[in-house]
C-alpha positions in Angstrom: 67.2 145.4 70.9 69.2 142.5 69.9 73.0 142.9 68.7 72.3 143.5 65.0 69.7 146.2 65.9 72.3 147.9 68.4 75.0 147.8 65.9 72.7 149.6 63.3 71.1 152.0 65.8 74.8 153.1 67.3 75.3 155.4 63.9 72.4 157.6 64.0 71.0 157.0 67.6 69.8 160.2 69.5 71.8 161.3 72.5 70.2 159.6 75.2 70.3 156.2 73.5 73.9 156.5 72.3 74.9 157.2 75.9 73.7 153.8 76.6 75.1 152.2 73.6 78.7 153.3 74.4 78.8 151.1 77.4 78.0 148.0 75.2 80.9 145.2 75.0 80.6 144.6 71.1 83.1 146.3 68.9 81.0 146.7 65.8 78.6 148.8 68.2 81.4 150.8 69.6 82.7 151.4 66.0 79.3 152.8 64.4 79.0 155.1 67.9 82.2 156.7 66.8 80.6 157.6 63.5 77.3 159.1 65.2 77.0 162.9 64.9 75.8 163.0 68.5 78.9 161.6 70.1 80.4 163.8 72.8 83.7 163.8 74.2 82.5 162.2 77.5 81.0 159.4 75.2 84.3 159.1 73.2 86.4 158.6 76.3 84.0 155.9 77.4 84.6 154.1 74.3 88.4 154.8 74.5 88.5 153.1 77.9 86.5 150.2 76.8 88.7 146.8 76.4 86.2 145.7 73.6 87.2 148.6 71.5 88.8 147.5 68.3 92.2 149.1 67.4 90.4 150.4 64.3 88.0 152.1 66.6 90.9 153.6 69.0 92.9 154.8 65.9 89.7 156.5 64.5 89.2 158.5 67.8 92.7 159.6 68.0 92.3 161.3 64.7 88.8 162.5 65.1 89.0 166.4 64.6 85.9 166.9 66.9 88.0 165.9 69.7 91.5 167.1 68.6 91.8 169.3 71.8 90.7 166.5 74.3 93.5 165.6 76.8 91.5 163.0 78.5 90.7 161.3 75.4 94.3 161.1 74.2 95.1 159.8 77.7 92.4 157.2 77.5 93.4 156.0 73.9 97.0 155.5 75.3 96.2 153.7 78.4 93.7 151.1 76.3 96.0 147.9 75.5 94.4 147.5 72.2 95.7 150.9 70.7 97.8 150.4 68.1 101.6 151.3 68.8 101.8 153.8 66.0 98.9 155.6 67.4 100.1 155.5 71.0 103.5 157.0 69.9 101.8 159.8 68.0 99.9 161.0 70.9 102.9 160.9 73.7 104.1 164.3 72.6 100.7 165.7 73.9 100.9 164.0 77.3 102.3 165.4 80.5 105.4 163.9 81.7 103.8 162.3 85.1 101.2 160.6 82.8 103.6 159.1 80.5 105.4 157.9 83.8 102.2 156.2 84.7 102.2 154.6 81.7 105.3 152.6 81.8 103.8 151.1 85.1 100.4 150.1 83.8 100.5 146.1 83.5 97.8 146.2 81.1 99.9 147.9 78.4 102.1 145.4 76.5 105.6 145.5 77.7 107.2 146.3 74.5 105.0 149.5 74.3 106.0 150.2 78.0 109.6 150.0 77.1 109.5 151.9 74.2 107.6 154.6 76.2 110.0 154.4 78.7 112.7 155.1 76.4 111.1 158.1 74.9 110.7 159.5 78.7 114.4 158.7 79.5 115.5 160.7 76.4 113.7 163.8 77.9 115.3 163.5 81.3 118.2 166.0 80.4 115.9 168.7 79.4 113.6 168.4 82.4 113.6 171.2 85.0 115.0 170.1 88.3 111.7 170.3 90.0 110.3 167.9 87.6 113.0 165.4 88.1 112.5 165.4 91.7 108.8 164.8 91.6 109.3 162.2 88.9 111.7 160.4 91.2 109.1 159.8 93.6 106.6 158.0 91.2 108.4 156.7 88.3 109.4 153.2 87.6 112.8 151.5 88.5 114.5 152.2 85.1 113.5 155.8 85.2 114.3 156.3 88.7 117.8 154.8 88.0 118.3 157.1 85.0 117.5 159.9 87.1 120.0 158.8 89.7 122.8 159.1 86.9 121.6 162.5 85.4 120.2 164.4 88.4 121.7 166.7 90.9 122.0 165.8 94.5 118.4 167.0 95.1 117.0 164.6 92.5 119.3 161.6 93.6 118.1 162.0 97.2 114.5 161.8 96.1 115.2 158.8 94.1 116.7 157.1 97.1 113.8 158.2 99.3 111.2 156.6 96.5 109.5 153.4 96.9 110.8 151.5 93.8 114.6 150.9 94.6 115.8 147.6 96.2 119.0 146.4 97.6 119.9 144.7 94.6 119.2 147.7 92.3 121.3 149.9 94.6 124.0 147.5 94.4 124.0 147.5 90.5 123.9 151.1 90.7 127.2 151.2 92.9 128.8 148.7 90.5 128.1 150.4 87.3 131.2 152.3 85.9 129.0 155.3 84.7 127.8 156.1 88.2 128.6 159.6 89.4 130.8 159.9 92.7 127.9 162.1 94.2 125.5 158.9 93.9 128.2 156.7 95.6 128.6 159.4 98.4 124.9 159.9 98.8 124.4 156.2 99.1 127.1 155.8 101.7 125.7 158.4 103.9 121.9 157.3 103.5 120.5 156.3 106.8 118.6 153.3 105.2 120.9 151.9 102.3 124.0 152.3 104.2 122.7 149.8 106.8 122.3 147.1 104.1 124.9 144.5 104.3 125.2 144.1 100.4 125.4 147.6 99.8 128.0 148.0 102.5 130.2 145.2 100.7 129.7 147.1 97.3 130.4 150.5 98.6 133.9 149.2 100.1 134.8 148.2 96.5 134.0 151.7 94.9 136.8 153.8 94.6 134.4 157.1 95.2 133.2 155.9 98.5 134.4 158.3 101.3 137.4 156.6 103.1 136.0 157.2 106.6 132.8 155.4 105.3 134.5 152.7 103.9 136.8 152.1 107.0 133.4 152.1 109.2 131.7 149.5 106.9 135.0 147.2 107.1 134.3 146.7 111.0 131.0 145.3 110.1 131.9 142.8 107.6 132.2 138.9 108.2 135.6 137.8 108.3 135.1 135.7 105.1 134.1 138.8 103.3 137.0 140.8 104.4 139.5 138.3 103.1 137.5 138.2 99.7 137.6 142.0 99.5 141.3 142.1 100.5 142.1 139.7 97.5 139.7 141.7 95.3 141.8 144.0 92.8 138.8 146.2 92.3 139.1 147.4 96.1 141.0 150.7 96.3 144.6 150.3 97.3 144.0 153.2 100.1 141.0 151.0 101.6 143.1 147.6 101.6 145.2 148.8 104.9 142.3 149.1 106.8 140.9 145.5 105.9 144.4 144.3 106.6 144.4 145.8 110.2 140.8 144.6 110.7 142.0 141.2 109.9 144.8 141.2 112.2 142.7 142.5 115.1 140.5 139.5 114.5 143.7 137.3 114.7 143.1 136.5 110.8 145.3 136.6 108.2 144.5 137.3 104.4 145.2 134.1 102.9 143.4 134.9 99.7 145.5 138.0 99.0 148.6 136.4 97.5 151.9 137.9 98.1 150.9 141.5 98.3 150.0 143.0 101.5 149.3 146.5 102.9 150.2 148.0 106.2 148.5 150.9 108.0 151.0 153.4 109.7 150.0 154.6 113.0 149.7 158.1 111.9 147.6 157.4 108.7 144.5 159.3 108.5 141.1 158.6 107.2 140.7 161.8 105.5 137.2 163.7 105.1 134.0 162.0 105.2 133.0 164.0 102.0 136.3 162.8 100.0 137.0 159.7 97.9 139.4 156.9 98.2 142.4 159.0 96.5 145.5 158.8 98.4 
């Protein structure tokens, strides 16, 4: 059959012929196939996965009462980059959390749609069970993982730090963010991978919530030029600066960038607890 014949046949073809027609790439064939009384759920899913299906066809399938209980059809429609935004968002409430998360990483879906899906998912994070948050931390995209770190407990935070999407730059951004919880800072400072990264150590030294014993350890691993920069930085906790000052003196260096104010570390001064903060 030529294209015109296939378009006409699609609306009334028997099951076997219809099954062949739903593989076609012509949008009019696919549209007419959705009107066929012999259309099954499997055939509808094949059409929904077809990148040639028109937005009208996908919208029709989303509202087709014959398949109103089909989870796989709803998911296939949401995954199709040609699905209208309004249709995608009307179906999100029916999808599982992990499938919604996967949509945010699907590069075929327009970025503005992915961003809106991401926003809808982050709004649900506070009400998610802890186990769901932990599992999501291992498969979500970067923005959602960062949000989970801010709103999760220690188990969730640890899962995020072990996940595959975080980078040194993102970790530093989290450390520098004012809204970051003290527990996040402490767990990053104790992490066997992230606490070894130079830029992360630099950021942790500047953070008030980094345990002092950890900050002091990181100071000994900094370049002299960076120690001078940290000593002069007003954001570095006052309780941390004596340890920077002492490290510079031990290197026969002076903190020229510090201005007139200097800090001295007494012989009996304690680092405090590894689990505490920089409060003195």
